C-alpha positions as protocol buffer text, in pm:
chain_id: "A"
residue {
  index: 1
  type: UNK
  ca { x: -7411 y: -1189 z: 4514 }
}
residue {
  index: 2
  type: UNK
  ca { x: -7316 y: -836 z: 4431 }
}
residue {
  index: 3
  type: UNK
  ca { x: -7450 y: -564 z: 4658 }
}
residue {
  index: 4
  type: UNK
  ca { x: -7570 y: -229 z: 4533 }
}
residue {
  index: 5
  type: UNK
  ca { x: -7358 y: 38 z: 4696 }
}
residue {
  index: 6
  type: UNK
  ca { x: -7569 y: 348 z: 4626 }
}
residue {
  index: 7
  type: UNK
  ca { x: -7897 y: 245 z: 4788 }
}
residue {
  index: 8
  type: UNK
  ca { x: -7821 y: 330 z: 5151 }
}
residue {
  index: 9
  type: UNK
  ca { x: -7754 y: 697 z: 5098 }
}
residue {
  index: 10
  type: UNK
  ca { x: -8058 y: 752 z: 4877 }
}
residue {
  index: 11
  type: UNK
  ca { x: -8296 y: 585 z: 5120 }
}
residue {
  index: 12
  type: UNK
  ca { x: -8143 y: 774 z: 5413 }
}
residue {
  index: 13
  type: UNK
  ca { x: -8186 y: 1102 z: 5224 }
}
residue {
  index: 14
  type: UNK
  ca { x: -8553 y: 1020 z: 5172 }
}
residue {
  index: 15
  type: UNK
  ca { x: -8603 y: 952 z: 5542 }
}
residue {
  index: 16
  type: UNK
  ca { x: -8430 y: 1274 z: 5638 }
}
residue {
  index: 17
  type: UNK
  ca { x: -8651 y: 1469 z: 5399 }
}
residue {
  index: 18
  type: UNK
  ca { x: -8961 y: 1292 z: 5537 }
}
residue {
  index: 19
  type: UNK
  ca { x: -8878 y: 1369 z: 5901 }
}
residue {
  index: 20
  type: UNK
  ca { x: -8767 y: 1727 z: 5829 }
}
residue {
  index: 21
  type: UNK
  ca { x: -9106 y: 1825 z: 5696 }
}
residue {
  index: 22
  type: UNK
  ca { x: -9334 y: 1914 z: 5983 }
}
residue {
  index: 23
  type: UNK
  ca { x: -9708 y: 1908 z: 5943 }
}
residue {
  index: 24
  type: UNK
  ca { x: -9876 y: 2233 z: 6043 }
}
residue {
  index: 25
  type: UNK
  ca { x: -10191 y: 2046 z: 6147 }
}
residue {
  index: 26
  type: UNK
  ca { x: -10012 y: 1794 z: 6368 }
}
residue {
  index: 27
  type: UNK
  ca { x: -10092 y: 1781 z: 6737 }
}
residue {
  index: 28
  type: UNK
  ca { x: -9795 y: 1917 z: 6930 }
}
residue {
  index: 29
  type: UNK
  ca { x: -9756 y: 1809 z: 7292 }
}
residue {
  index: 30
  type: UNK
  ca { x: -9499 y: 1919 z: 7545 }
}
residue {
  index: 31
  type: UNK
  ca { x: -9273 y: 1638 z: 7665 }
}
residue {
  index: 32
  type: UNK
  ca { x: -9362 y: 1731 z: 8024 }
}
residue {
  index: 33
  type: UNK
  ca { x: -9732 y: 1692 z: 7945 }
}
residue {
  index: 34
  type: UNK
  ca { x: -9668 y: 1339 z: 7816 }
}
residue {
  index: 35
  type: UNK
  ca { x: -9466 y: 1251 z: 8128 }
}
residue {
  index: 36
  type: UNK
  ca { x: -9742 y: 1394 z: 8348 }
}
residue {
  index: 37
  type: UNK
  ca { x: -10009 y: 1195 z: 8169 }
}
residue {
  index: 38
  type: UNK
  ca { x: -9808 y: 874 z: 8209 }
}
residue {
  index: 39
  type: UNK
  ca { x: -9753 y: 938 z: 8581 }
}
residue {
  index: 40
  type: UNK
  ca { x: -10123 y: 1014 z: 8626 }
}
residue {
  index: 41
  type: UNK
  ca { x: -10219 y: 693 z: 8445 }
}
residue {
  index: 42
  type: UNK
  ca { x: -9983 y: 489 z: 8666 }
}
residue {
  index: 43
  type: UNK
  ca { x: -10128 y: 646 z: 8981 }
}
residue {
  index: 44
  type: UNK
  ca { x: -10489 y: 588 z: 8871 }
}
residue {
  index: 45
  type: UNK
  ca { x: -10427 y: 227 z: 8768 }
}
residue {
  index: 46
  type: UNK
  ca { x: -10239 y: 155 z: 9091 }
}
residue {
  index: 47
  type: UNK
  ca { x: -10520 y: 306 z: 9298 }
}
residue {
  index: 48
  type: UNK
  ca { x: -10784 y: 110 z: 9106 }
}
residue {
  index: 49
  type: UNK
  ca { x: -10596 y: -218 z: 9156 }
}
residue {
  index: 50
  type: UNK
  ca { x: -10571 y: -142 z: 9531 }
}
residue {
  index: 51
  type: UNK
  ca { x: -10936 y: -31 z: 9565 }
}
residue {
  index: 52
  type: UNK
  ca { x: -11081 y: -315 z: 9357 }
}
residue {
  index: 53
  type: UNK
  ca { x: -10857 y: -624 z: 9391 }
}
residue {
  index: 54
  type: UNK
  ca { x: -10914 y: -894 z: 9130 }
}
residue {
  index: 55
  type: UNK
  ca { x: -10858 y: -1198 z: 9340 }
}
């Protein structure tokens, strides 16, 4: 089977254009806020599993 050689670049260009456009209405979070929320969730879940054991 013959492969089309021009498809990869065109699809990559479309992805680059898609990810370059930033939405003004999008929710923007600091990476440190996300890390903090994850750490807080781990601490809360660990405490709940210690305080209320399942078995």
